[in-house]
Every structure is written in structure tokens, then in C-alpha cells.
C-alpha positions in Angstrom: 117.2 102.4 84.9 113.4 101.7 85.4 112.7 105.3 86.4 113.8 106.5 83.0 112.9 103.6 80.7 109.4 103.1 82.1 108.8 106.7 83.2 108.1 105.5 86.7 108.8 107.4 90.0 110.5 105.3 92.7 108.7 106.2 95.9 110.4 103.9 98.5 113.6 101.9 98.8 113.9 99.2 101.5 117.3 97.8 102.3 119.1 96.0 105.1 121.2 97.9 107.7 124.4 97.4 105.8 126.9 100.4 105.8 126.7 100.5 102.0 123.0 101.6 102.4 123.0 103.4 105.8 125.1 106.5 105.2 124.7 110.2 104.8 125.5 110.4 101.1 122.8 108.0 100.1 120.3 109.5 102.6 121.0 112.9 101.1 120.5 111.6 97.5 117.2 109.9 98.4 116.0 113.1 100.1 116.9 115.3 97.1 115.0 113.0 94.6 112.0 112.4 97.0 112.6 108.8 97.7 111.7 107.4 101.2 114.4 105.0 102.5 113.4 102.2 104.9 115.5 99.7 106.7 114.4 96.1 107.2 114.1 94.7 110.7 116.8 92.4 111.9 115.6 88.8 112.0 115.6 87.3 115.4 116.1 83.6 116.2 113.5 81.9 118.2 115.2 81.1 121.6 112.6 78.6 122.7 113.6 75.0 122.3 111.8 71.7 123.1 113.3 70.1 126.2 112.1 66.8 127.7 108.6 67.2 126.4 108.2 70.8 127.5 109.3 74.2 126.4 112.4 75.8 127.8 112.9 79.5 127.3 
């Protein structure tokens, strides 16, 4: 545990939007120990493709 071994305070945790991270139990724990929880943005695929020398949306 880095918080204990190195005597560091975790300030922020960033995770994906998986259900194992996005739940009330974990949110309550982070709130109790003063940790900010952030969720990463969903990656979007670029929908533009090259078509006959031009760009097609």
C-alpha cells in the first residue's frame, strides 16, 4: 500500500466507467478518506474515411 509504506496521501483516482469502479460503495469510501474519483472519457472512433480522393463523413 503506497499510502502507508511511503507515507503519501492519494488525492485522486482515475478509472474507466466499469461497474467495478462506478458504484456507491467505492464512492462512499473515497469520500470518507478524502480521495477525488474521476472517470476517463470514452474513446470515440473517427467516423471520417477517405473515399475516392475526398473525405466522406
